[in-house]
N, C-alpha and C positions, 0 to 999 in steps of 0.2 A: 187198341188192346188195353184191357184194364191192368193197373199196376199189380205186381206180384205180391200177394198177401201171404204166401206160404201155405202149407197144408193145414187143414183144420186140426186144431188141438183138442184132444179128447179130455173132458173134465176128469180130474183125479179126486178120489175120495178124501185124500189128506187135506185138500184146500178147505173143505167145509169144517173139518175139526179145528184147523188152525184159526179160522175166523171165529169159531165159537170160543176158543181159548182166549183170543184177543179181546173179545167182548166181555168175557168173564173177568179178565184182568182189569179192564177199564171200569167195570162195575165195582170191583173190589177197591180199586183206587178211589173211585168217587165216594164209596161208603166210608173208607178210612179218612178221607179228607173231611167229610161231613162230621164223622165222629170226633176227629181231632179238633175240629172247629167248635164243636159243641162241648166236649168235656176236657180237652187238653191232655188226654192220657198218653198220646203219642209223644209229646214233649218229655213227659216224665220217663217214658220208655227209652227215649234217646239219651237222657241224662244218666239213667242207670246203665245203659249200654256203654256210654263213655267212661263211666267209673270202672266198669268191668274190663274194658280194653286199655285202661291207663297203664298197667304194668307192661303190656305189650308195646305201647308207644315208648315208654321209658327204656325198655330193653332195645327197641329198634334205634333209638337216638343215642344210646350209650357210646358206640364207636365214634360218632361225630363229636360228642362232648369230650370224650377222652383225647381225641386229636387236637381239639381247640385248647384244652387245658395244657396239653404237652407243649403246644406252640407258645401259649402265653407264659408258661413257666420258663421255657427256654429263653424267650425274649426278656423276661424279668431278670433271670439269672445273668444273662449277658449284660443287661443294663446295670444291674447291681455291681457286677465285677468291674465294669468300666467306671462307674461312679466311685467305687472303693479305691481303685487305682488312682483316679484323679484326686480324691480327697487325701490319699496317702502322700502323693506328690506335693499337694498344697501344704500338708502338715510338715513335711520335711523342709520345704522352702520357708515356711513360717518359723520353724525352729532355727534354721540357719540364720534368718534375718534377726531373730531374737538374740541369738548368741552373738551375732555381729554387733548388735546394739549394746548388749551388755559389755562386750569387750571395748567398744568405743566409749561407753560410760566410764569404765575403769580407767582407760587411758586418759580420758578427760580429767577425771579426779586426780590421777597421778600428776598430770601436767599442771593442774591448778596448784597442787602441793609444791611442786618444784618452783613454779613462778612465785608463789607466796613466800617461799624460803628466800629466793633471790631478792624479792622486793623488801622483805623485812630486814634482811642483813645488809642490803645495799651492796651486793657483790657484783663484780663484772664477770658474768658467766656465759657459757655457750651450751646450748642444748644439743645433745648427740644421741641418736638412736642406737640401741644394742643390736648388733648383727648376729653374734654367736656368744655362747657361754660355755665355760669349761670349769666344772665344779668337782674335778677329780680330787681325792683327798690330799694328793701331793702337788696339785697344780690348780690354783684358784685364779683364773684369768677371765677377762671379758674382751670381746672384739667389738669395737665400735664402728659404725658406718660413717666415719668422719676421719679424715687424715690431714696431711700437711696442706692440701688445697683449701681446707676449711680453717686453717690457722692452728691446728692442733700441734702441740710440740711435746717432746718427752719431758717428763717431770711434772706435768700439770696434775693438780689434785682433782680427784673425782668425788662428787658428793651426790646425794639424793635428798629426798625430803626428810629422811630419818637422821642422817649424819654422814660421816666420812666413809667412803667406799674403798678408796685406794689411790693409785697414781698411774699415770701413763708411762710405760717403759719402752715402747717401740712405736714408731710412726712410719707409715707408708703414704704415698700420695692419696690413697683412697680410704685406708683403714688405719686403725690404731689399736694397740693392745694395752689393757689395763691390768695391773697387778693388784689384786684385792687384798684387803687387810688380813684375811684369814690364810693367805698363802704362807707356807712354812718359811719362805725366804724374805718375809716382810716384817718390819718392826717400825713402830711409830712412837715418838716421845709423847707422853700423855701426862695428865695431872688429875688428881681427885678434885672434883668441883667443890666438895664440901670443905676441905681443909687445905687444898693447894699442894699436897704432896706430889712430887714429880716421880714418875715411874716410866717404864718401857712396856708397851703392849706388843706381844709377839703373836704371829699367826700360827695356828695349829691345825690346818686343813679344813676343819669345819667350825672352828671356834677361835676365840682370842684368849690369851693367857698373860697374866701379870706375874712376873717373877721378881725375886729378891725384894719383897716388901718387908721393910723393917717391922719388928714386932711392936716398936714404940710409935709407929706412924699413925695409929688410930684409924686405919682403914677398916670399914665394916661392909657386911653384905648389904647390897642395895645401893651402894654409892654410885653416883654417876661419874663416868670417866670421860674427859674431854681432851682435845689436843692441847698441848702446852705451847705450841708455836716455836719451840726450840729447833734450830737447824734451818729455819726459813723455808722449808718445803711445804708444810701445812699451816694454814692459818690457825691462830689460837682460838679456843672456845668451841670448836666443832664437836658434837657428840660422837663418841667412839663406841661406848657400850655401857653396860650396867653389870656390877659384880654379882654373880649368882652364888659363888661358893668360895670360901677361903679355907686353905689347909696348909699345914706346915710342910716344908720341903724335906729332903732327905737328911739335911744337917740339923733340922729343927731350930735353926738360927734365923730363918726368914720364913715368910708366908708366900704361898702361891695362890693367885686368884684366877678364877674362871670367869670370863666375860661373855655376856650376850651382846652381839653386835647391834648397834643402834640402827645402822643402815639395813635396808632390805636387799641383801646380797643375792638372794635366790628368786627374786621376782621383779617386775617392772620391765618396761620396754624403752625407757629413756633415762639418761643421766645428765648431770650438769658438770661441765669442765670449768674450773676457775682460770680465767685469763690472767689474773694478777692476784697476788697474795696481799691482803690488806696489812698495812704496817701498824704495829703496835705503837701508840704514842709514848714517847720517851720522857721520863721525868728529868727536869733540869738538875744538873749536878753542880753544887756550890762548894767553894773552898774557904769562904770567909775573907778572901782578899779582894773581892769585887768592890768597886766604888759604890757608895750609897745610891740607891735608886732615886731618880728625880733630881739629883744635884747637878746644876749647870756650872757651878764654880769649881775649878780644878783645885786640888789641895796645894798648900803652900810649899815653899822650898824645904828640902830636907835639911834639918839642922846639922851643924858640924859636930863632930865628936868632941866631947869635953877633954879627953886625954889623948891627943894624937900620939902616934908611935914616934920614937926618936928617929930623926932623919927623914921624917915624912914631909912632903910638901905642904905648905900652908893651904887651907881651903880657899877656894875662890870666893870672891866677894859676891854677894847676892845681886842679882839683876832684876830689872822690872818684869822680865818674862818669867812666869812661874815654871818650875820644873815639871816634867811629865810624870804622871802617876805610874807606879810600877804595874807592869802587865800582869793580869790575873792568869794563873796557870790552871786551866780546866782540863782534866783528863778526858780523852775521847770516850763517848758512850758506846756500850756494846749492845749487840742484838739481844742477848740473853742475860737476865740478871744473875748475879752470883748466887749459887745454891746455898741454902741454909746449912748450918754446921752439921745437922743431923741427917742430911740428905746426900752428902758427898760420898760417892762410891768410886 
């Protein structure tokens, strides 16, 4: 039995027209290919068509470009914010380091000044850091981070590179308290470096003051005031201040001077404590009864009086041994020289 081929299909009229259209399209395509190959006008037509549809392409790609731009801007903004934050932190860190270096440089300069003062003066000093400061108008004190464990004792003089600062008044095992020169309860014997007039400098809260200056003392504005060494508490010759102003007191019999402290009482981080007060060399006191210097031969016997008193015993006969020389009576030297006649008060 032959295979099943299905019922016979009747030809349709549309098939012929479809074939003719296909052939027409093929012929048109061939003609266009030939013409384009010969004249190239189809390429120009495509170029002009591309120019014509360019706005359409731009409009169609606009959402994609906007999205990409937004993503890029967001990424750039976040990156810039992160970089700005990091740079700000680095700047703060650099400023902190710079400030620390400047502080270290200032501390180094101050320590050099203190050490230079100690070396030039040949003083036995101790370096002590400042722990706290109290510059109240009625209470001028310093608290040092050094106490009896470090050998600090009450009464020690405190100096800095500029001059005298004060003295230690209280000591604990770990800390000590310094009474500054400007404290109202403090007074120090001083002298004018130019002419040697002895005075007393009193603390006035934020300054120093000289009182009871004789009109004939010759004290002038700008004179340097130094310690006199009287009393044995402060060494002589340490700068105390400079006279800024002179005015008469209420009685107009004396002058009052205002001093600018030589020490930097309101700055610095370290001070020097004097372990011992250098002694002032004493001048030898002579009475005229001393034996001549360099004489090895003792003086001869004392001659007998020419007119002895009635009833007195006869003088003893001289012997070979010479009589001893009379002992020289030298009065003891004092720590402070006697004040001149015009300076006794």
